DSSP file (Angstrom, degrees, kcal/mol; ACC not computed):
  #  RESIDUE AA STRUCTURE BP1 BP2  ACC     N-H-->O    O-->H-N    N-H-->O    O-->H-N    TCO  KAPPA ALPHA  PHI   PSI    X-CA   Y-CA   Z-CA
    1    1 A X              0   0    0      0, 0.0    12,-2.1     0, 0.0     2,-0.4   0.000 360.0 360.0 360.0 133.3   53.4  -69.8  -38.6
    2    2 A X  E     -A   12   0A   0     10,-0.2     2,-0.4    11,-0.1    10,-0.2  -0.924 360.0-165.6-114.2 136.6   51.1  -67.6  -40.7
    3    3 A X  E     -A   11   0A   0      8,-2.1     8,-2.2    -2,-0.4     2,-0.3  -0.919   3.4-171.3-119.1 146.6   50.0  -68.4  -44.2
    4    4 A X  E     -A   10   0A   0     -2,-0.4     6,-0.2     6,-0.2     2,-0.1  -0.991  13.5-139.2-135.9 145.4   48.3  -66.1  -46.7
    5    5 A X    >   -     0   0    0      4,-1.6     3,-2.0    -2,-0.3     6,-0.0  -0.299  45.5 -83.3 -90.9-175.9   46.7  -66.8  -50.1
    6    6 A X  T 3  S+     0   0    0      1,-0.3    -1,-0.0     2,-0.1    -2,-0.0   0.717 128.5  55.1 -63.4 -21.3   47.1  -64.6  -53.2
    7    7 A X  T 3  S-     0   0    0      2,-0.1    -1,-0.3    15,-0.0     3,-0.1   0.427 119.5-106.2 -91.2   0.3   44.3  -62.2  -52.0
    8    8 A X    <   +     0   0    0     -3,-2.0    15,-0.7     1,-0.3     2,-0.3   0.575  65.0 155.4  86.1   8.7   46.0  -61.6  -48.6
    9    9 A X  E     - B   0  22A   0     13,-0.2    -4,-1.6    82,-0.0     2,-0.4  -0.569  30.3-150.9 -70.3 129.9   43.6  -63.7  -46.6
   10   10 A X  E     +AB   4  21A   0     11,-2.2    10,-1.2    -2,-0.3    11,-0.6  -0.863  20.9 178.3-113.2 136.6   45.5  -64.7  -43.5
   11   11 A X  E     -A    3   0A   0     -8,-2.2    -8,-2.1    -2,-0.4     2,-0.4  -0.972  21.3-138.3-126.3 146.1   45.1  -67.8  -41.3
   12   12 A X  E     -A    2   0A   0     -2,-0.4     4,-0.3     1,-0.2   -10,-0.2  -0.846  25.1-114.4-105.6 145.5   47.2  -68.6  -38.3
   13   13 A X  S >  S-     0   0    0    -12,-2.1     3,-1.6    -2,-0.4    -1,-0.2   0.649  74.7  -0.9 -53.5-142.7   48.5  -72.1  -37.7
   14   14 A X  T 3  S+     0   0    0      1,-0.2     3,-0.1     3,-0.0    -1,-0.1  -0.122 126.6  32.2 -52.3 141.3   47.5  -74.4  -34.8
   15   15 A X  T 3  S+     0   0    0      1,-0.3     2,-0.3    -3,-0.0    -1,-0.2   0.300  78.2 141.3  94.2  -9.2   45.1  -72.8  -32.3
   16   16 A X    <   -     0   0    0     -3,-1.6    -1,-0.3    -4,-0.3    33,-0.2  -0.510  26.8-177.2 -68.9 129.3   43.3  -70.7  -34.9
   17   17 A X        +     0   0    0     31,-2.8     2,-0.3    -2,-0.3    -1,-0.2   0.555  64.1   8.2-104.8 -12.1   39.5  -70.7  -34.1
   18   18 A X  S    S-     0   0    0     30,-0.4     2,-0.3    71,-0.0    -1,-0.2  -0.977  82.8 -88.0-160.7 167.1   38.3  -68.6  -37.0
   19   19 A X        -     0   0    0     -2,-0.3    -8,-0.1     1,-0.1    72,-0.1  -0.632  23.4-158.6 -83.9 136.7   39.4  -67.0  -40.3
   20   20 A X        -     0   0    0    -10,-1.2    66,-0.2    -2,-0.3    -9,-0.1   0.742  22.2-160.8 -84.0 -25.5   40.8  -63.5  -40.1
   21   21 A X  E     -B   10   0A   0    -11,-0.6   -11,-2.2    70,-0.1     2,-0.3  -0.459  58.7  -7.2  71.9-153.3   40.2  -62.5  -43.8
   22   22 A X  E    S-Bc   9  91A   0     68,-2.7    70,-2.9   -13,-0.2     2,-0.5  -0.603  76.0-139.9 -76.7 133.1   42.2  -59.7  -45.1
   23   23 A X  E     + c   0  92A   0    -15,-0.7     2,-0.3    -2,-0.3    70,-0.2  -0.830  26.0 172.1-101.8 129.3   44.2  -58.0  -42.3
   24   24 A X  E     - c   0  93A   0     68,-2.7    70,-2.2    -2,-0.5     2,-0.4  -0.901  16.2-154.6-131.1 160.1   44.5  -54.2  -42.2
   25   25 A X  E     - c   0  94A   0     -2,-0.3    70,-0.2    68,-0.2     2,-0.0  -0.999  17.7-125.5-137.9 137.9   46.0  -51.7  -39.7
   26   26 A X     >  -     0   0    0     68,-2.4     4,-2.5    -2,-0.4     5,-0.2  -0.299  30.8-105.3 -78.9 166.6   45.1  -48.1  -39.2
   27   27 A X  H  > S+     0   0    0      1,-0.2     4,-2.1     2,-0.2     5,-0.1   0.912 118.5  48.7 -58.5 -47.4   47.6  -45.2  -39.2
   28   28 A X  H  > S+     0   0    0      1,-0.2     4,-1.7     2,-0.2    -1,-0.2   0.910 113.4  46.4 -62.5 -43.5   47.7  -44.7  -35.4
   29   29 A X  H  > S+     0   0    0      1,-0.2     4,-2.4    65,-0.2    -1,-0.2   0.884 110.6  53.9 -65.9 -38.2   48.1  -48.4  -34.7
   30   30 A X  H  X S+     0   0    0     -4,-2.5     4,-2.8     1,-0.2    -2,-0.2   0.885 105.4  53.6 -63.4 -38.6   50.8  -48.7  -37.3
   31   31 A X  H  X S+     0   0    0     -4,-2.1     4,-1.5     2,-0.2    -1,-0.2   0.911 110.0  47.2 -62.7 -42.0   52.7  -45.8  -35.7
   32   32 A X  H  <>S+     0   0    0     -4,-1.7     5,-2.4     2,-0.2     6,-0.5   0.895 112.8  49.0 -66.6 -39.3   52.6  -47.6  -32.3
   33   33 A X  H ><5S+     0   0    0     -4,-2.4     3,-1.5     1,-0.2    -2,-0.2   0.921 109.8  51.8 -64.0 -43.0   53.8  -50.9  -34.0
   34   34 A X  H 3<5S+     0   0    0     -4,-2.8    -1,-0.2     1,-0.3    -2,-0.2   0.800 106.0  54.8 -63.4 -29.0   56.6  -49.0  -35.7
   35   35 A X  T 3<5S-     0   0    0     -4,-1.5    -1,-0.3    -5,-0.2    -2,-0.2   0.459 121.5-109.8 -83.5  -1.1   57.7  -47.5  -32.4
   36   36 A X  T < 5S+     0   0    0     -3,-1.5    -3,-0.2     2,-0.2    -2,-0.1   0.631  81.0 127.2  87.3  14.5   57.9  -51.1  -31.0
   37   37 A X  S   <S-     0   0    0     -5,-2.4    39,-0.4     1,-0.2     2,-0.3   0.723  80.3  -1.4 -78.9 -20.9   55.0  -51.0  -28.6
   38   38 A X        -     0   0    0     -6,-0.5     2,-0.6    -5,-0.2    -2,-0.2  -0.982  63.8-123.7-161.2 160.2   53.4  -54.2  -30.1
   39   39 A X     >  -     0   0    0     -2,-0.3     4,-2.1     1,-0.1     3,-0.5  -0.943  17.8-149.6-107.4 116.0   53.9  -56.8  -32.9
   40   40 A X  H  > S+     0   0    0     -2,-0.6     4,-2.5     1,-0.2     5,-0.2   0.860  96.6  54.6 -55.0 -38.6   50.9  -57.0  -35.2
   41   41 A X  H  > S+     0   0    0      1,-0.2     4,-2.0     2,-0.2    -1,-0.2   0.894 109.1  47.7 -64.3 -38.9   51.5  -60.7  -35.9
   42   42 A X  H  > S+     0   0    0     -3,-0.5     4,-2.2     2,-0.2    -1,-0.2   0.902 111.5  50.0 -68.0 -40.7   51.5  -61.5  -32.2
   43   43 A X  H  X S+     0   0    0     -4,-2.1     4,-2.5     1,-0.2    -2,-0.2   0.919 111.7  48.3 -63.9 -43.3   48.3  -59.5  -31.6
   44   44 A X  H  X S+     0   0    0     -4,-2.5     4,-2.6     1,-0.2    -1,-0.2   0.881 109.5  53.3 -64.5 -37.6   46.6  -61.3  -34.5
   45   45 A X  H  X S+     0   0    0     -4,-2.0     4,-1.0    -5,-0.2    -1,-0.2   0.904 110.8  46.3 -64.1 -40.9   47.7  -64.7  -33.2
   46   46 A X  H  <>S+     0   0    0     -4,-2.2     5,-2.8     2,-0.2     3,-0.4   0.935 113.3  49.9 -63.8 -46.3   46.2  -63.9  -29.8
   47   47 A X  H ><5S+     0   0    0     -4,-2.5     3,-1.6     1,-0.2    -2,-0.2   0.928 111.2  46.6 -59.2 -49.2   43.0  -62.7  -31.4
   48   48 A X  H 3<5S+     0   0    0     -4,-2.6   -31,-2.8     1,-0.3   -30,-0.4   0.689 108.5  56.8 -71.9 -18.2   42.5  -65.7  -33.6
   49   49 A X  T 3<5S-     0   0    0     -4,-1.0    -1,-0.3    -3,-0.4    -2,-0.2   0.307 121.5-108.2 -92.0   7.9   43.3  -68.0  -30.7
   50   50 A X  T < 5S+     0   0    0     -3,-1.6     2,-1.0     1,-0.2    -3,-0.2   0.769  74.7 139.3  69.4  29.5   40.4  -66.4  -28.7
   51   51 A X      < +     0   0    0     -5,-2.8    -1,-0.2    -6,-0.2    -2,-0.1  -0.861  26.6 178.7 -96.2  94.8   42.6  -64.5  -26.3
   52   52 A X    >   -     0   0    0     -2,-1.0    20,-1.8     1,-0.3     3,-0.9   0.202  23.3-144.5 -91.0  16.2   40.5  -61.3  -26.3
   53   53 A X  B 3  S+d   72   0A   0      1,-0.2    -1,-0.3    18,-0.2    20,-0.2  -0.406  74.4   6.4  67.9-122.7   42.6  -59.4  -23.8
   54   54 A X  T 3  S+     0   0    0     18,-3.3    -1,-0.2    -2,-0.3     2,-0.2   0.224 108.7  99.3 -85.3  13.8   40.7  -57.1  -21.5
   55   55 A X  S <  S-     0   0    0     -3,-0.9    -3,-0.1    17,-0.3    17,-0.0  -0.648  71.9-114.8-101.9 158.9   37.2  -58.2  -22.7
   56   56 A X    >   -     0   0    0     -2,-0.2     3,-0.9     1,-0.1    -1,-0.1  -0.118  44.5 -86.5 -77.8-176.2   34.8  -60.7  -21.2
   57   57 A X  T >> S+     0   0    0      1,-0.2     3,-1.5     2,-0.1     4,-0.7   0.278  95.9 108.3 -79.8  11.7   33.8  -64.0  -22.7
   58   58 A X  H 3>  +     0   0    0      1,-0.3     4,-1.9     2,-0.2     3,-0.4   0.792  69.4  66.7 -59.0 -27.3   31.0  -62.4  -24.8
   59   59 A X  H <> S+     0   0    0     -3,-0.9     4,-2.9     1,-0.2    -1,-0.3   0.787  88.9  64.4 -67.7 -24.9   33.1  -62.9  -27.9
   60   60 A X  H <> S+     0   0    0     -3,-1.5     4,-2.0     2,-0.2    -1,-0.2   0.920 105.7  44.7 -60.8 -41.6   32.7  -66.7  -27.5
   61   61 A X  H  X S+     0   0    0     -4,-0.7     4,-2.3    -3,-0.4    -2,-0.2   0.907 112.6  51.5 -66.5 -42.4   29.0  -66.2  -28.1
   62   62 A X  H  X>S+     0   0    0     -4,-1.9     5,-3.2     1,-0.2     4,-0.5   0.898 109.2  50.8 -60.7 -41.0   29.8  -63.8  -31.0
   63   63 A X  H ><5S+     0   0    0     -4,-2.9     3,-0.8     1,-0.2    -1,-0.2   0.925 112.6  45.3 -63.2 -45.3   32.1  -66.4  -32.5
   64   64 A X  H 3<5S+     0   0    0     -4,-2.0    -1,-0.2     1,-0.2    -2,-0.2   0.834 115.3  47.9 -67.3 -33.3   29.4  -69.1  -32.3
   65   65 A X  H 3<5S-     0   0    0     -4,-2.3    -1,-0.2    -5,-0.1    -2,-0.2   0.408 114.3-112.9 -90.4   2.0   26.7  -66.9  -33.7
   66   66 A X  T <<5S+     0   0    0     -3,-0.8    -3,-0.2    -4,-0.5     2,-0.1   0.833  70.0 138.9  72.0  32.0   28.7  -65.6  -36.6
   67   67 A X      < -     0   0    0     -5,-3.2    -1,-0.2    -6,-0.2     2,-0.1  -0.431  62.6 -67.4-100.2 177.7   28.9  -62.0  -35.3
   68   68 A X        -     0   0    0     -2,-0.1     2,-0.5     1,-0.1    18,-0.2  -0.400  48.1-141.5 -65.3 139.8   31.8  -59.5  -35.2
   69   69 A X  E     - E   0  85A   0     16,-2.4    16,-2.8    -2,-0.1     2,-0.4  -0.918  18.1-169.3-110.5 129.8   34.7  -60.5  -32.9
   70   70 A X  E     - E   0  84A   0     -2,-0.5     2,-0.3    14,-0.2    14,-0.2  -0.957   8.4-175.2-123.5 135.5   36.5  -57.8  -30.9
   71   71 A X  E     - E   0  83A   0     12,-2.5    12,-2.0    -2,-0.4     2,-0.4  -0.935   5.9-163.8-120.7 150.6   39.7  -58.0  -28.8
   72   72 A X  E     -dE  53  82A   0    -20,-1.8   -18,-3.3    -2,-0.3     2,-0.4  -0.986   8.2-174.8-136.7 125.6   41.1  -55.2  -26.6
   73   73 A X  E     - E   0  81A   0      8,-2.8     8,-2.7    -2,-0.4     2,-0.5  -0.946  20.7-137.0-123.6 140.7   44.7  -55.1  -25.4
   74   74 A X  E     - E   0  80A   0     -2,-0.4     6,-0.2     6,-0.2     2,-0.2  -0.852  25.0-147.3 -94.2 125.0   46.4  -52.7  -23.0
   75   75 A X    >   -     0   0    0      4,-3.3     3,-2.1    -2,-0.5   -37,-0.1  -0.561  23.4-113.5 -91.9 158.4   49.9  -51.8  -24.3
   76   76 A X  T 3  S+     0   0    0    -39,-0.4    -1,-0.1     1,-0.3   -38,-0.1   0.745 116.0  62.4 -61.1 -24.2   52.9  -51.0  -22.1
   77   77 A X  T 3  S-     0   0    0    -40,-0.1    -1,-0.3     2,-0.1     3,-0.1   0.505 121.6-106.3 -80.2  -3.6   52.8  -47.4  -23.3
   78   78 A X  S <  S+     0   0    0     -3,-2.1     2,-0.1     1,-0.4    -2,-0.1   0.299  80.8 125.2  96.5  -9.3   49.3  -47.0  -21.8
   79   79 A X        -     0   0    0     -5,-0.1    -4,-3.3     1,-0.0    -1,-0.4  -0.474  55.4-131.7 -80.6 154.4   47.4  -47.0  -25.1
   80   80 A X  E     -E   74   0A   0     -6,-0.2    17,-0.5    -2,-0.1     2,-0.4  -0.820  17.8-157.1-103.8 148.3   44.6  -49.5  -25.8
   81   81 A X  E     -EF  73  96A   0     -8,-2.7    -8,-2.8    -2,-0.3     2,-0.3  -0.988   1.2-156.7-129.0 134.0   44.5  -51.5  -29.0
   82   82 A X  E     -EF  72  95A   0     13,-3.4    13,-2.5    -2,-0.4     2,-0.4  -0.843   5.1-167.3-107.0 147.5   41.5  -53.0  -30.7
   83   83 A X  E     -EF  71  94A   0    -12,-2.0   -12,-2.5    -2,-0.3     2,-0.5  -0.987  13.4-174.7-129.3 123.6   41.4  -55.9  -33.1
   84   84 A X  E     -EF  70  93A   0      9,-2.5     9,-2.8    -2,-0.4     2,-0.5  -0.975  12.8-166.8-125.9 124.8   38.1  -56.4  -34.9
   85   85 A X  E     -EF  69  92A   0    -16,-2.8   -16,-2.4    -2,-0.5     7,-0.2  -0.952  30.4-121.2-106.9 125.8   37.1  -59.2  -37.2
   86   86 A X    >   -     0   0    0      5,-2.4     3,-2.3    -2,-0.5     5,-0.1  -0.186  24.9-105.8 -65.7 157.8   34.0  -58.6  -39.2
   87   87 A X  T 3  S+     0   0    0      1,-0.3    -1,-0.1     2,-0.1    -2,-0.0   0.798 121.5  48.4 -55.7 -34.6   31.0  -60.9  -38.9
   88   88 A X  T 3  S-     0   0    0      3,-0.1    -1,-0.3     1,-0.0    -2,-0.1   0.391 108.9-123.9 -90.1   4.7   31.6  -62.4  -42.4
   89   89 A X  S <  S+     0   0    0     -3,-2.3    -2,-0.1     2,-0.2     3,-0.1   0.747  74.7 126.4  60.9  27.1   35.3  -62.9  -41.6
   90   90 A X  S    S+     0   0    0      1,-0.2   -68,-2.7   -69,-0.2     2,-0.3   0.766  72.2  13.4 -84.2 -26.9   36.3  -60.9  -44.6
   91   91 A X  E     -c   22   0A   0    -70,-0.3    -5,-2.4   -72,-0.1     2,-0.4  -0.998  55.1-158.4-152.4 145.2   38.5  -58.4  -42.9
   92   92 A X  E     -cF  23  85A   0    -70,-2.9   -68,-2.7    -2,-0.3     2,-0.4  -0.997  17.8-160.8-124.1 130.4   40.3  -58.0  -39.5
   93   93 A X  E     -cF  24  84A   0     -9,-2.8    -9,-2.5    -2,-0.4     2,-0.5  -0.933  11.3-155.9-117.7 132.8   41.4  -54.5  -38.5
   94   94 A X  E     +cF  25  83A   0    -70,-2.2   -68,-2.4    -2,-0.4     2,-0.3  -0.935  38.2 147.4-101.2 125.5   43.9  -53.5  -35.9
   95   95 A X  E     - F   0  82A   0    -13,-2.5   -13,-3.4    -2,-0.5     2,-0.3  -0.958  48.9-104.5-153.1 165.9   43.1  -50.0  -34.6
   96   96 A X  E >   - F   0  81A   0     -2,-0.3     3,-2.1   -15,-0.2     4,-0.3  -0.685  40.2-113.2 -89.7 150.9   43.2  -47.5  -31.7
   97   97 A X  G >  S+     0   0    0    -17,-0.5     3,-1.6     1,-0.3    -1,-0.1   0.866 117.3  56.9 -54.1 -38.1   39.9  -46.8  -29.9
   98   98 A X  G 3  S+     0   0    0      1,-0.3    -1,-0.3     2,-0.1     0, 0.0   0.613 102.2  57.0 -70.9  -9.9   39.9  -43.2  -31.2
   99   99 A X  G <         0   0    0     -3,-2.1    -1,-0.3     1,-0.2    -2,-0.2   0.395 360.0 360.0 -97.4   1.7   40.1  -44.5  -34.7
  100  100 A X    <         0   0    0     -3,-1.6    -1,-0.2    -4,-0.3    -2,-0.1   0.476 360.0 360.0 -70.4 360.0   36.9  -46.6  -34.4
């Protein structure tokens, strides 16, 4: 279950380890989501539960130190997807690597 306040700040229910802030998605990532290659809500749930996909455990240190948190997921279509939460937890962006 996902809850949002009036400003669009999103938190995910049980298992959430940090605040996502405002969630945004780039044009390229939105096109892949629209084509059914991934569900943005599921990707955000994985990210906020510290399932960082194809990355090592360095994000655990970033999370503890208040740094930017990055996830990288491989999609069935062969594309890679990034999810980045800024250090101040104000915004989380879903994007393709080429949109970075």
